[in-house]
All heavy atoms as a GROMACS GRO file, in nm:
protein
  644
    1MET      N    1   3.587   4.175  15.115
    1MET     CA    2   3.729   4.154  15.121
    1MET      C    3   3.805   4.262  15.041
    1MET      O    4   3.777   4.281  14.926
    1MET     CB    5   3.775   4.015  15.085
    1MET     CG    6   3.908   3.973  15.129
    1MET     SD    7   3.964   3.804  15.091
    1MET     CE    8   3.821   3.712  15.038
    2SER      N    9   3.898   4.341  15.108
    2SER     CA   10   3.973   4.429  15.031
    2SER      C   11   4.119   4.392  15.016
    2SER      O   12   4.168   4.304  15.085
    2SER     CB   13   3.960   4.567  15.101
    2SER     OG   14   4.024   4.551  15.223
    3THR      N   15   4.189   4.460  14.927
    3THR     CA   16   4.338   4.439  14.908
    3THR      C   17   4.414   4.557  14.934
    3THR      O   18   4.364   4.674  14.936
    3THR     CB   19   4.367   4.388  14.756
    3THR    OG1   20   4.316   4.494  14.675
    3THR    CG2   21   4.295   4.262  14.724
    4ILE      N   22   4.536   4.542  14.972
    4ILE     CA   23   4.624   4.657  15.001
    4ILE      C   24   4.704   4.684  14.879
    4ILE      O   25   4.758   4.587  14.818
    4ILE     CB   26   4.725   4.610  15.123
    4ILE    CG1   27   4.642   4.579  15.248
    4ILE    CG2   28   4.824   4.730  15.141
    4ILE    CD1   29   4.731   4.513  15.350
    5ARG      N   30   4.703   4.805  14.829
    5ARG     CA   31   4.777   4.841  14.706
    5ARG      C   32   4.926   4.850  14.734
    5ARG      O   33   4.966   4.940  14.822
    5ARG     CB   34   4.715   4.976  14.657
    5ARG     CG   35   4.783   5.023  14.529
    5ARG     CD   36   4.735   4.940  14.426
    5ARG     NE   37   4.793   4.982  14.294
    5ARG     CZ   38   4.837   4.912  14.198
    5ARG    NH1   39   4.813   4.779  14.204
    5ARG    NH2   40   4.884   4.963  14.085
    6MET      N   41   5.005   4.790  14.664
    6MET     CA   42   5.150   4.793  14.679
    6MET      C   43   5.204   4.871  14.568
    6MET      O   44   5.166   4.862  14.457
    6MET     CB   45   5.210   4.649  14.674
    6MET     CG   46   5.157   4.559  14.778
    6MET     SD   47   5.223   4.616  14.941
    6MET     CE   48   5.176   4.485  15.050
    7GLU      N   49   5.305   4.950  14.596
    7GLU     CA   50   5.368   5.039  14.496
    7GLU      C   51   5.473   4.969  14.434
    7GLU      O   52   5.546   4.887  14.485
    7GLU     CB   53   5.424   5.168  14.568
    7GLU     CG   54   5.308   5.255  14.632
    7GLU     CD   55   5.208   5.307  14.530
    7GLU    OE1   56   5.255   5.346  14.416
    7GLU    OE2   57   5.102   5.318  14.563
    8TRP      N   58   5.513   5.010  14.310
    8TRP     CA   59   5.619   4.952  14.233
    8TRP      C   60   5.752   5.005  14.293
    8TRP      O   61   5.762   5.123  14.322
    8TRP     CB   62   5.610   4.994  14.089
    8TRP     CG   63   5.496   4.923  14.015
    8TRP    CD1   64   5.382   4.979  13.976
    8TRP    CD2   65   5.496   4.786  13.969
    8TRP    NE1   66   5.302   4.882  13.924
    8TRP    CE2   67   5.372   4.763  13.913
    8TRP    CE3   68   5.588   4.685  13.979
    8TRP    CZ2   69   5.332   4.640  13.864
    8TRP    CZ3   70   5.551   4.562  13.923
    8TRP    CH2   71   5.426   4.535  13.871
    9ILE      N   72   5.849   4.920  14.292
    9ILE     CA   73   5.996   4.954  14.348
    9ILE      C   74   6.087   4.933  14.225
    9ILE      O   75   6.087   4.820  14.164
    9ILE     CB   76   6.025   4.860  14.467
    9ILE    CG1   77   5.928   4.875  14.576
    9ILE    CG2   78   6.165   4.891  14.510
    9ILE    CD1   79   5.934   4.767  14.680
   10SER      N   80   6.164   5.031  14.198
   10SER     CA   81   6.263   5.023  14.094
   10SER      C   82   6.374   4.925  14.132
   10SER      O   83   6.419   4.918  14.242
   10SER     CB   84   6.333   5.155  14.066
   10SER     OG   85   6.434   5.150  13.973
   11VAL      N   86   6.415   4.839  14.033
   11VAL     CA   87   6.529   4.748  14.068
   11VAL      C   88   6.655   4.822  14.082
   11VAL      O   89   6.748   4.769  14.147
   11VAL     CB   90   6.544   4.636  13.952
   11VAL    CG1   91   6.421   4.553  13.948
   11VAL    CG2   92   6.570   4.708  13.818
   12LYS      N   93   6.665   4.954  14.039
   12LYS     CA   94   6.788   5.028  14.069
   12LYS      C   95   6.792   5.071  14.214
   12LYS      O   96   6.895   5.096  14.273
   12LYS     CB   97   6.789   5.150  13.981
   12LYS     CG   98   6.801   5.113  13.831
   12LYS     CD   99   6.796   5.245  13.754
   12LYS     CE  100   6.810   5.208  13.600
   12LYS     NZ  101   6.796   5.329  13.514
   13ASP      N  102   6.672   5.088  14.275
   13ASP     CA  103   6.663   5.136  14.417
   13ASP      C  104   6.674   5.016  14.515
   13ASP      O  105   6.733   5.033  14.620
   13ASP     CB  106   6.535   5.204  14.442
   13ASP     CG  107   6.525   5.338  14.360
   13ASP    OD1  108   6.624   5.390  14.324
   13ASP    OD2  109   6.408   5.377  14.335
   14GLN      N  110   6.616   4.909  14.487
   14GLN     CA  111   6.610   4.792  14.584
   14GLN      C  112   6.583   4.660  14.514
   14GLN      O  113   6.502   4.654  14.424
   14GLN     CB  114   6.506   4.821  14.686
   14GLN     CG  115   6.487   4.717  14.790
   14GLN     CD  116   6.370   4.745  14.875
   14GLN    OE1  117   6.313   4.853  14.883
   14GLN    NE2  118   6.328   4.647  14.963
   15SER      N  119   6.663   4.551  14.553
   15SER     CA  120   6.631   4.426  14.497
   15SER      C  121   6.529   4.355  14.579
   15SER      O  122   6.514   4.379  14.701
   15SER     CB  123   6.765   4.341  14.509
   15SER     OG  124   6.859   4.395  14.424
   16PRO      N  125   6.456   4.272  14.516
   16PRO     CA  126   6.348   4.197  14.593
   16PRO      C  127   6.414   4.094  14.685
   16PRO      O  128   6.533   4.054  14.666
   16PRO     CB  129   6.263   4.122  14.489
   16PRO     CG  130   6.323   4.168  14.352
   16PRO     CD  131   6.440   4.237  14.378
   17PRO      N  132   6.343   4.036  14.779
   17PRO     CA  133   6.393   3.933  14.863
   17PRO      C  134   6.418   3.802  14.783
   17PRO      O  135   6.347   3.776  14.677
   17PRO     CB  136   6.285   3.898  14.966
   17PRO     CG  137   6.188   4.015  14.951
   17PRO     CD  138   6.204   4.082  14.808
   18HIS      N  139   6.523   3.733  14.818
   18HIS     CA  140   6.556   3.609  14.750
   18HIS      C  141   6.448   3.502  14.758
   18HIS      O  142   6.394   3.478  14.867
   18HIS     CB  143   6.688   3.553  14.812
   18HIS     CG  144   6.731   3.420  14.758
   18HIS    ND1  145   6.770   3.396  14.633
   18HIS    CD2  146   6.736   3.302  14.819
   18HIS    CE1  147   6.808   3.278  14.615
   18HIS    NE2  148   6.786   3.212  14.724
   19MET      N  149   6.406   3.454  14.644
   19MET     CA  150   6.311   3.348  14.621
   19MET      C  151   6.165   3.372  14.671
   19MET      O  152   6.087   3.281  14.685
   19MET     CB  153   6.361   3.216  14.694
   19MET     CG  154   6.478   3.161  14.615
   19MET     SD  155   6.535   2.993  14.685
   19MET     CE  156   6.401   2.891  14.643
   20LYS      N  157   6.129   3.492  14.705
   20LYS     CA  158   5.995   3.526  14.732
   20LYS      C  159   5.914   3.563  14.615
   20LYS      O  160   5.959   3.639  14.529
   20LYS     CB  161   5.992   3.641  14.841
   20LYS     CG  162   5.858   3.686  14.887
   20LYS     CD  163   5.852   3.782  14.993
   20LYS     CE  164   5.711   3.827  15.026
   20LYS     NZ  165   5.686   3.818  15.162
   21LYS      N  166   5.792   3.510  14.597
   21LYS     CA  167   5.706   3.542  14.482
   21LYS      C  168   5.671   3.689  14.482
   21LYS      O  169   5.634   3.743  14.582
   21LYS     CB  170   5.589   3.456  14.483
   21LYS     CG  171   5.612   3.306  14.461
   21LYS     CD  172   5.490   3.223  14.446
   21LYS     CE  173   5.527   3.083  14.412
   21LYS     NZ  174   5.409   3.000  14.398
   22ILE      N  175   5.687   3.751  14.362
   22ILE     CA  176   5.666   3.888  14.341
   22ILE      C  177   5.596   3.915  14.202
   22ILE      O  178   5.581   3.813  14.129
   22ILE     CB  179   5.791   3.974  14.344
   22ILE    CG1  180   5.894   3.920  14.244
   22ILE    CG2  181   5.856   3.969  14.481
   22ILE    CD1  182   6.021   4.003  14.218
   23ARG      N  183   5.565   4.035  14.182
   23ARG     CA  184   5.502   4.080  14.047
   23ARG      C  185   5.617   4.157  13.987
   23ARG      O  186   5.692   4.235  14.062
   23ARG     CB  187   5.378   4.159  14.066
   23ARG     CG  188   5.262   4.082  14.120
   23ARG     CD  189   5.225   3.952  14.060
   23ARG     NE  190   5.183   3.977  13.921
   23ARG     CZ  191   5.071   3.920  13.866
   23ARG    NH1  192   4.998   3.846  13.942
   23ARG    NH2  193   5.046   3.949  13.750
   24VAL      N  194   5.632   4.152  13.856
   24VAL     CA  195   5.728   4.234  13.791
   24VAL      C  196   5.679   4.321  13.675
   24VAL      O  197   5.575   4.289  13.620
   24VAL     CB  198   5.846   4.154  13.735
   24VAL    CG1  199   5.925   4.081  13.846
   24VAL    CG2  200   5.800   4.050  13.636
   25TRP      N  201   5.742   4.428  13.652
   25TRP     CA  202   5.718   4.530  13.539
   25TRP      C  203   5.815   4.503  13.434
   25TRP      O  204   5.940   4.520  13.461
   25TRP     CB  205   5.704   4.673  13.592
   25TRP     CG  206   5.663   4.758  13.482
   25TRP    CD1  207   5.741   4.841  13.400
   25TRP    CD2  208   5.521   4.785  13.442
   25TRP    NE1  209   5.662   4.916  13.314
   25TRP    CE2  210   5.523   4.885  13.340
   25TRP    CE3  211   5.401   4.741  13.489
   25TRP    CZ2  212   5.409   4.938  13.279
   25TRP    CZ3  213   5.285   4.792  13.437
   25TRP    CH2  214   5.296   4.886  13.336
   26ILE      N  215   5.774   4.480  13.306
   26ILE     CA  216   5.868   4.454  13.198
   26ILE      C  217   5.872   4.579  13.101
   26ILE      O  218   5.764   4.634  13.082
   26ILE     CB  219   5.819   4.334  13.120
   26ILE    CG1  220   5.807   4.216  13.193
   26ILE    CG2  221   5.919   4.315  13.007
   26ILE    CD1  222   5.938   4.145  13.254
   27GLU      N  223   5.997   4.620  13.070
   27GLU     CA  224   6.001   4.738  12.972
   27GLU      C  225   6.083   4.678  12.855
   27GLU      O  226   6.204   4.689  12.851
   27GLU     CB  227   6.060   4.856  13.031
   27GLU     CG  228   5.964   4.924  13.133
   27GLU     CD  229   6.015   5.055  13.180
   27GLU    OE1  230   6.097   5.129  13.114
   27GLU    OE2  231   5.961   5.098  13.286
   28ASN      N  232   6.018   4.613  12.764
   28ASN     CA  233   6.076   4.551  12.656
   28ASN      C  234   6.085   4.642  12.532
   28ASN      O  235   5.983   4.700  12.492
   28ASN     CB  236   5.998   4.422  12.616
   28ASN     CG  237   6.058   4.339  12.508
   28ASN    OD1  238   6.104   4.391  12.402
   28ASN    ND2  239   6.079   4.206  12.533
   29PRO      N  240   6.202   4.674  12.476
   29PRO     CA  241   6.212   4.764  12.365
   29PRO      C  242   6.134   4.720  12.245
   29PRO      O  243   6.111   4.802  12.154
   29PRO     CB  244   6.365   4.775  12.346
   29PRO     CG  245   6.420   4.657  12.399
   29PRO     CD  246   6.329   4.612  12.509
   30TYR      N  247   6.110   4.594  12.229
   30TYR     CA  248   6.035   4.544  12.110
   30TYR      C  249   5.888   4.513  12.129
   30TYR      O  250   5.816   4.535  12.040
   30TYR     CB  251   6.098   4.400  12.071
   30TYR     CG  252   6.248   4.405  12.047
   30TYR    CD1  253   6.330   4.363  12.153
   30TYR    CD2  254   6.306   4.482  11.947
   30TYR    CE1  255   6.471   4.368  12.144
   30TYR    CE2  256   6.440   4.487  11.936
   30TYR     CZ  257   6.527   4.435  12.030
   30TYR     OH  258   6.658   4.451  12.012
   31PHE      N  259   5.844   4.488  12.254
   31PHE     CA  260   5.698   4.458  12.270
   31PHE      C  261   5.628   4.557  12.366
   31PHE      O  262   5.510   4.539  12.393
   31PHE     CB  263   5.685   4.306  12.328
   31PHE     CG  264   5.743   4.210  12.232
   31PHE    CD1  265   5.853   4.140  12.272
   31PHE    CD2  266   5.678   4.182  12.112
   31PHE    CE1  267   5.905   4.053  12.184
   31PHE    CE2  268   5.731   4.091  12.031
   31PHE     CZ  269   5.840   4.020  12.062
   32GLY      N  270   5.700   4.653  12.425
   32GLY     CA  271   5.645   4.751  12.508
   32GLY      C  272   5.654   4.723  12.665
   32GLY      O  273   5.719   4.626  12.700
   33SER      N  274   5.585   4.806  12.733
   33SER     CA  275   5.588   4.793  12.883
   33SER      C  276   5.461   4.738  12.939
   33SER      O  277   5.349   4.771  12.886
   33SER     CB  278   5.616   4.931  12.943
   33SER     OG  279   5.728   4.981  12.889
   34PHE      N  280   5.472   4.650  13.035
   34PHE     CA  281   5.353   4.587  13.089
   34PHE      C  282   5.383   4.521  13.221
   34PHE      O  283   5.500   4.478  13.244
   34PHE     CB  284   5.295   4.483  12.988
   34PHE     CG  285   5.396   4.380  12.947
   34PHE    CD1  286   5.401   4.251  13.013
   34PHE    CD2  287   5.478   4.400  12.842
   34PHE    CE1  288   5.496   4.152  12.969
   34PHE    CE2  289   5.572   4.303  12.791
   34PHE     CZ  290   5.575   4.179  12.874
   35GLU      N  291   5.284   4.493  13.307
   35GLU     CA  292   5.288   4.411  13.418
   35GLU      C  293   5.278   4.263  13.375
   35GLU      O  294   5.189   4.229  13.300
   35GLU     CB  295   5.185   4.435  13.524
   35GLU     CG  296   5.191   4.348  13.634
   35GLU     CD  297   5.085   4.387  13.750
   35GLU    OE1  298   5.004   4.475  13.727
   35GLU    OE2  299   5.085   4.310  13.856
   36ARG      N  300   5.372   4.180  13.411
   36ARG     CA  301   5.378   4.036  13.372
   36ARG      C  302   5.258   3.974  13.444
   36ARG      O  303   5.239   3.989  13.564
   36ARG     CB  304   5.499   3.975  13.418
   36ARG     CG  305   5.520   3.839  13.357
   36ARG     CD  306   5.673   3.787  13.362
   36ARG     NE  307   5.684   3.675  13.296
   36ARG     CZ  308   5.663   3.550  13.353
   36ARG    NH1  309   5.610   3.540  13.476
   36ARG    NH2  310   5.682   3.435  13.290
   37ALA      N  311   5.185   3.887  13.381
   37ALA     CA  312   5.063   3.830  13.441
   37ALA      C  313   5.097   3.714  13.532
   37ALA      O  314   5.022   3.702  13.623
   37ALA     CB  315   4.974   3.770  13.322
   38LYS      N  316   5.208   3.650  13.513
   38LYS     CA  317   5.254   3.543  13.607
   38LYS      C  318   5.347   3.595  13.720
   38LYS      O  319   5.414   3.695  13.695
   38LYS     CB  320   5.319   3.436  13.526
   38LYS     CG  321   5.216   3.354  13.442
   38LYS     CD  322   5.294   3.244  13.382
   38LYS     CE  323   5.211   3.156  13.302
   38LYS     NZ  324   5.285   3.034  13.247
   39ASN      N  325   5.353   3.530  13.832
   39ASN     CA  326   5.439   3.554  13.940
   39ASN      C  327   5.586   3.538  13.892
   39ASN      O  328   5.610   3.457  13.811
   39ASN     CB  329   5.410   3.483  14.063
   39ASN     CG  330   5.277   3.513  14.126
   39ASN    OD1  331   5.232   3.629  14.104
   39ASN    ND2  332   5.217   3.428  14.198
   40ALA      N  333   5.676   3.604  13.957
   40ALA     CA  334   5.819   3.588  13.935
   40ALA      C  335   5.892   3.571  14.067
   40ALA      O  336   5.836   3.594  14.177
   40ALA     CB  337   5.869   3.709  13.866
   41VAL      N  338   6.023   3.526  14.058
   41VAL     CA  339   6.100   3.523  14.176
   41VAL      C  340   6.235   3.587  14.140
   41VAL      O  341   6.275   3.588  14.026
   41VAL     CB  342   6.121   3.387  14.238
   41VAL    CG1  343   5.999   3.313  14.289
   41VAL    CG2  344   6.184   3.288  14.131
   42PHE      N  345   6.307   3.639  14.245
   42PHE     CA  346   6.436   3.698  14.222
   42PHE      C  347   6.538   3.598  14.293
   42PHE      O  348   6.519   3.566  14.409
   42PHE     CB  349   6.441   3.834  14.293
   42PHE     CG  350   6.576   3.904  14.275
   42PHE    CD1  351   6.616   3.958  14.154
   42PHE    CD2  352   6.664   3.905  14.376
   42PHE    CE1  353   6.741   4.023  14.151
   42PHE    CE2  354   6.789   3.975  14.372
   42PHE     CZ  355   6.816   4.031  14.250
   43LEU      N  356   6.643   3.557  14.217
   43LEU     CA  357   6.735   3.469  14.274
   43LEU      C  358   6.875   3.538  14.279
   43LEU      O  359   6.919   3.604  14.181
   43LEU     CB  360   6.752   3.341  14.188
   43LEU     CG  361   6.627   3.258  14.165
   43LEU    CD1  362   6.652   3.144  14.079
   43LEU    CD2  363   6.573   3.207  14.310
   44TRP      N  364   6.931   3.537  14.392
   44TRP     CA  365   7.069   3.592  14.416
   44TRP      C  366   7.142   3.488  14.511
   44TRP      O  367   7.100   3.455  14.600
   44TRP     CB  368   7.069   3.724  14.478
   44TRP     CG  369   7.199   3.783  14.500
   44TRP    CD1  370   7.271   3.857  14.413
   44TRP    CD2  371   7.275   3.771  14.616
   44TRP    NE1  372   7.390   3.895  14.458
   44TRP    CE2  373   7.401   3.847  14.584
   44TRP    CE3  374   7.269   3.704  14.737
   44TRP    CZ2  375   7.500   3.853  14.682
   44TRP    CZ3  376   7.366   3.714  14.822
   44TRP    CH2  377   7.489   3.790  14.805
   45PHE      N  378   7.267   3.455  14.464
   45PHE     CA  379   7.345   3.368  14.545
   45PHE      C  380   7.481   3.430  14.575
   45PHE      O  381   7.527   3.511  14.491
   45PHE     CB  382   7.371   3.231  14.470
   45PHE     CG  383   7.238   3.157  14.443
   45PHE    CD1  384   7.170   3.160  14.329
   45PHE    CD2  385   7.179   3.077  14.556
   45PHE    CE1  386   7.054   3.088  14.305
   45PHE    CE2  387   7.062   3.016  14.531
   45PHE     CZ  388   6.994   3.018  14.412
   46LYS      N  389   7.536   3.389  14.691
   46LYS     CA  390   7.671   3.435  14.730
   46LYS      C  391   7.767   3.423  14.611
   46LYS      O  392   7.774   3.316  14.542
   46LYS     CB  393   7.719   3.370  14.855
   46LYS     CG  394   7.852   3.428  14.907
   46LYS     CD  395   7.887   3.356  15.034
   46LYS     CE  396   8.013   3.418  15.090
   46LYS     NZ  397   8.052   3.364  15.217
   47GLY      N  398   7.844   3.530  14.577
   47GLY     CA  399   7.939   3.521  14.465
   47GLY      C  400   7.880   3.589  14.339
   47GLY      O  401   7.949   3.621  14.256
   48MET      N  402   7.744   3.603  14.327
   48MET     CA  403   7.680   3.665  14.214
   48MET      C  404   7.694   3.813  14.235
   48MET      O  405   7.665   3.870  14.333
   48MET     CB  406   7.538   3.630  14.203
   48MET     CG  407   7.514   3.480  14.160
   48MET     SD  408   7.334   3.451  14.160
   48MET     CE  409   7.289   3.537  14.006
   49GLU      N  410   7.732   3.883  14.129
   49GLU     CA  411   7.738   4.028  14.135
   49GLU      C  412   7.601   4.090  14.141
   49GLU      O  413   7.564   4.169  14.212
   49GLU     CB  414   7.810   4.088  14.006
   49GLU     CG  415   7.840   4.233  14.013
   49GLU     CD  416   7.935   4.275  13.904
   49GLU    OE1  417   8.029   4.215  13.875
   49GLU    OE2  418   7.900   4.388  13.850
   50GLU      N  419   7.509   4.034  14.050
   50GLU     CA  420   7.372   4.077  14.052
   50GLU      C  421   7.281   3.950  14.054
   50GLU      O  422   7.326   3.845  14.003
   50GLU     CB  423   7.337   4.162  13.923
   50GLU     CG  424   7.422   4.290  13.924
   50GLU     CD  425   7.387   4.367  13.791
   50GLU    OE1  426   7.293   4.334  13.723
   50GLU    OE2  427   7.449   4.468  13.776
   51GLY      N  428   7.168   3.968  14.096
   51GLY     CA  429   7.069   3.855  14.090
   51GLY      C  430   7.006   3.854  13.956
   51GLY      O  431   7.029   3.936  13.865
   52ALA      N  432   6.891   3.755  13.937
   52ALA     CA  433   6.826   3.750  13.817
   52ALA      C  434   6.681   3.714  13.849
   52ALA      O  435   6.656   3.658  13.959
   52ALA     CB  436   6.881   3.644  13.726
   53PHE      N  437   6.594   3.759  13.760
   53PHE     CA  438   6.446   3.724  13.772
   53PHE      C  439   6.406   3.603  13.684
   53PHE      O  440   6.462   3.587  13.575
   53PHE     CB  441   6.375   3.855  13.730
   53PHE     CG  442   6.384   3.975  13.814
   53PHE    CD1  443   6.482   4.056  13.787
   53PHE    CD2  444   6.296   3.988  13.915
   53PHE    CE1  445   6.492   4.174  13.867
   53PHE    CE2  446   6.311   4.100  14.003
   53PHE     CZ  447   6.409   4.191  13.976
   54TYR      N  448   6.314   3.517  13.751
   54TYR     CA  449   6.279   3.400  13.682
   54TYR      C  450   6.123   3.384  13.699
   54TYR      O  451   6.069   3.439  13.798
   54TYR     CB  452   6.346   3.283  13.746
   54TYR     CG  453   6.484   3.272  13.709
   54TYR    CD1  454   6.584   3.335  13.785
   54TYR    CD2  455   6.527   3.205  13.595
   54TYR    CE1  456   6.716   3.331  13.759
   54TYR    CE2  457   6.664   3.193  13.566
   54TYR     CZ  458   6.762   3.258  13.641
   54TYR     OH  459   6.893   3.244  13.615
   55ASP      N  460   6.055   3.309  13.606
   55ASP     CA  461   5.922   3.279  13.630
   55ASP      C  462   5.914   3.191  13.755
   55ASP      O  463   5.999   3.102  13.778
   55ASP     CB  464   5.878   3.197  13.511
   55ASP     CG  465   5.733   3.150  13.518
   55ASP    OD1  466   5.704   3.043  13.590
   55ASP    OD2  467   5.639   3.222  13.462
   56ALA      N  468   5.812   3.216  13.837
   56ALA     CA  469   5.806   3.141  13.971
   56ALA      C  470   5.766   2.998  13.953
   56ALA      O  471   5.812   2.915  14.046
   56ALA     CB  472   5.690   3.210  14.054
   57ASP      N  473   5.713   2.953  13.843
   57ASP     CA  474   5.676   2.820  13.829
   57ASP      C  475   5.763   2.740  13.727
   57ASP      O  476   5.794   2.622  13.755
   57ASP     CB  477   5.534   2.800  13.775
   57ASP     CG  478   5.437   2.849  13.885
   57ASP    OD1  479   5.455   2.837  14.007
   57ASP    OD2  480   5.334   2.928  13.839
   58GLU      N  481   5.807   2.811  13.635
   58GLU     CA  482   5.882   2.732  13.523
   58GLU      C  483   6.033   2.763  13.519
   58GLU      O  484   6.104   2.713  13.428
   58GLU     CB  485   5.820   2.770  13.384
   58GLU     CG  486   5.674   2.729  13.376
   58GLU     CD  487   5.607   2.764  13.250
   58GLU    OE1  488   5.678   2.782  13.147
   58GLU    OE2  489   5.488   2.780  13.250
   59GLN      N  490   6.083   2.845  13.605
   59GLN     CA  491   6.221   2.883  13.608
   59GLN      C  492   6.281   2.935  13.481
   59GLN      O  493   6.391   2.906  13.447
   59GLN     CB  494   6.310   2.771  13.670
   59GLN     CG  495   6.289   2.736  13.808
   59GLN     CD  496   6.173   2.650  13.837
   59GLN    OE1  497   6.150   2.550  13.763
   59GLN    NE2  498   6.092   2.681  13.945
   60ILE      N  499   6.199   3.005  13.403
   60ILE     CA  500   6.241   3.073  13.280
   60ILE      C  501   6.297   3.203  13.311
   60ILE      O  502   6.231   3.280  13.386
   60ILE     CB  503   6.124   3.084  13.183
   60ILE    CG1  504   6.071   2.949  13.146
   60ILE    CG2  505   6.163   3.170  13.059
   60ILE    CD1  506   5.935   2.957  13.066
   61HIS      N  507   6.421   3.243  13.263
   61HIS     CA  508   6.481   3.365  13.292
   61HIS      C  509   6.389   3.479  13.237
   61HIS      O  510   6.358   3.466  13.115
   61HIS     CB  511   6.627   3.364  13.239
   61HIS     CG  512   6.698   3.488  13.264
   61HIS    ND1  513   6.707   3.588  13.179
   61HIS    CD2  514   6.767   3.522  13.374
   61HIS    CE1  515   6.782   3.692  13.231
   61HIS    NE2  516   6.814   3.653  13.360
   62LEU      N  517   6.381   3.583  13.308
   62LEU     CA  518   6.304   3.699  13.258
   62LEU      C  519   6.400   3.814  13.222
   62LEU      O  520   6.478   3.857  13.315
   62LEU     CB  521   6.202   3.743  13.360
   62LEU     CG  522   6.102   3.631  13.404
   62LEU    CD1  523   6.010   3.688  13.515
   62LEU    CD2  524   6.019   3.589  13.283
   63ASN      N  525   6.388   3.879  13.114
   63ASN     CA  526   6.473   3.994  13.080
   63ASN      C  527   6.384   4.125  13.091
   63ASN      O  528   6.259   4.120  13.095
   63ASN     CB  529   6.514   3.979  12.931
   63ASN     CG  530   6.617   3.872  12.918
   63ASN    OD1  531   6.716   3.854  12.999
   63ASN    ND2  532   6.599   3.785  12.823
   64TYR      N  533   6.450   4.234  13.090
   64TYR     CA  534   6.392   4.366  13.078
   64TYR      C  535   6.301   4.398  13.206
   64TYR      O  536   6.217   4.482  13.195
   64TYR     CB  537   6.306   4.378  12.954
   64TYR     CG  538   6.378   4.347  12.824
   64TYR    CD1  539   6.346   4.245  12.748
   64TYR    CD2  540   6.491   4.425  12.789
   64TYR    CE1  541   6.412   4.203  12.629
   64TYR    CE2  542   6.558   4.396  12.666
   64TYR     CZ  543   6.518   4.291  12.600
   64TYR     OH  544   6.594   4.254  12.486
   65VAL      N  545   6.329   4.344  13.314
   65VAL     CA  546   6.258   4.373  13.444
   65VAL      C  547   6.318   4.511  13.494
   65VAL      O  548   6.439   4.518  13.514
   65VAL     CB  549   6.272   4.268  13.552
   65VAL    CG1  550   6.209   4.306  13.676
   65VAL    CG2  551   6.203   4.134  13.496
   66THR      N  552   6.222   4.612  13.519
   66THR     CA  553   6.264   4.733  13.560
   66THR      C  554   6.214   4.767  13.698
   66THR      O  555   6.261   4.850  13.775
   66THR     CB  556   6.229   4.852  13.467
   66THR    OG1  557   6.085   4.849  13.448
   66THR    CG2  558   6.304   4.834  13.331
   67LYS      N  559   6.090   4.700  13.738
   67LYS     CA  560   6.026   4.728  13.862
   67LYS      C  561   5.971   4.603  13.918
   67LYS      O  562   5.944   4.510  13.850
   67LYS     CB  563   5.912   4.830  13.843
   67LYS     CG  564   5.960   4.974  13.801
   67LYS     CD  565   5.846   5.071  13.798
   67LYS     CE  566   5.814   5.097  13.654
   67LYS     NZ  567   5.711   5.190  13.634
   68TRP      N  568   5.952   4.605  14.046
   68TRP     CA  569   5.890   4.491  14.110
   68TRP      C  570   5.803   4.533  14.226
   68TRP      O  571   5.806   4.647  14.270
   68TRP     CB  572   5.984   4.381  14.155
   68TRP     CG  573   6.071   4.437  14.275
   68TRP    CD1  574   6.182   4.520  14.254
   68TRP    CD2  575   6.057   4.430  14.422
   68TRP    NE1  576   6.234   4.555  14.377
   68TRP    CE2  577   6.148   4.492  14.482
   68TRP    CE3  578   5.962   4.349  14.493
   68TRP    CZ2  579   6.164   4.501  14.626
   68TRP    CZ3  580   5.970   4.357  14.630
   68TRP    CH2  581   6.067   4.426  14.689
   69ARG      N  582   5.721   4.449  14.268
   69ARG     CA  583   5.635   4.479  14.392
   69ARG      C  584   5.588   4.347  14.459
   69ARG      O  585   5.579   4.245  14.387
   69ARG     CB  586   5.504   4.566  14.362
   69ARG     CG  587   5.406   4.496  14.267
   69ARG     CD  588   5.301   4.594  14.247
   69ARG     NE  589   5.202   4.545  14.139
   69ARG     CZ  590   5.090   4.503  14.157
   69ARG    NH1  591   5.026   4.513  14.275
   69ARG    NH2  592   5.017   4.450  14.067
   70PRO      N  593   5.568   4.352  14.590
   70PRO     CA  594   5.514   4.229  14.657
   70PRO      C  595   5.375   4.198  14.603
   70PRO      O  596   5.307   4.282  14.553
   70PRO     CB  597   5.505   4.272  14.802
   70PRO     CG  598   5.587   4.398  14.812
   70PRO     CD  599   5.590   4.463  14.679
   71ILE      N  600   5.338   4.070  14.612
   71ILE     CA  601   5.205   4.039  14.570
   71ILE      C  602   5.107   4.086  14.665
   71ILE      O  603   5.118   4.082  14.788
   71ILE     CB  604   5.198   3.873  14.556
   71ILE    CG1  605   5.298   3.830  14.457
   71ILE    CG2  606   5.061   3.829  14.530
   71ILE    CD1  607   5.310   3.685  14.446
   72GLU      N  608   4.996   4.136  14.609
   72GLU     CA  609   4.893   4.193  14.698
   72GLU      C  610   4.822   4.073  14.771
   72GLU      O  611   4.790   3.977  14.711
   72GLU     CB  612   4.785   4.266  14.611
   72GLU     CG  613   4.837   4.389  14.547
   72GLU     CD  614   4.733   4.453  14.455
   72GLU    OE1  615   4.616   4.412  14.464
   72GLU    OE2  616   4.777   4.549  14.389
   73GLU      N  617   4.800   4.103  14.895
   73GLU     CA  618   4.742   3.991  14.977
   73GLU      C  619   4.613   4.050  15.038
   73GLU      O  620   4.608   4.170  15.060
   73GLU     CB  621   4.833   3.950  15.094
   73GLU     CG  622   4.957   3.888  15.045
   73GLU     CD  623   5.045   3.848  15.157
   73GLU    OE1  624   4.998   3.840  15.264
   73GLU    OE2  625   5.168   3.818  15.130
   74ALA      N  626   4.513   3.967  15.056
   74ALA     CA  627   4.387   4.012  15.107
   74ALA      C  628   4.405   4.052  15.253
   74ALA      O  629   4.481   3.994  15.331
   74ALA     CB  630   4.280   3.894  15.109
   75ALA      N  631   4.343   4.170  15.283
   75ALA     CA  632   4.353   4.233  15.416
   75ALA      C  633   4.274   4.137  15.512
   75ALA      O  634   4.172   4.087  15.484
   75ALA     CB  635   4.290   4.358  15.422
   76LYS      N  636   4.335   4.117  15.633
   76LYS     CA  637   4.264   4.017  15.727
   76LYS      C  638   4.182   4.090  15.825
   76LYS      O  639   4.217   4.209  15.865
   76LYS     CB  640   4.368   3.938  15.796
   76LYS     CG  641   4.433   3.839  15.691
   76LYS     CD  642   4.528   3.749  15.765
   76LYS     CE  643   4.593   3.666  15.663
   76LYS     NZ  644   4.686   3.566  15.711
   0.00000   0.00000   0.00000
């Protein structure tokens, strides 16, 4: 079984789909840059200027997200 490699997308170029599970890249000025191990979701509602990133399971707000990508799925 193989996986399809997904490229990182800058949040400046494109926002992720609302409430779809994704992977995020964090660039924290205090702890460094890394791919977050847990899935995230992007929430945006009408009237919001910008959306926000949250942990997909615990709804904890995520800061310093600079890139995102769809979750890799097994090729069928």
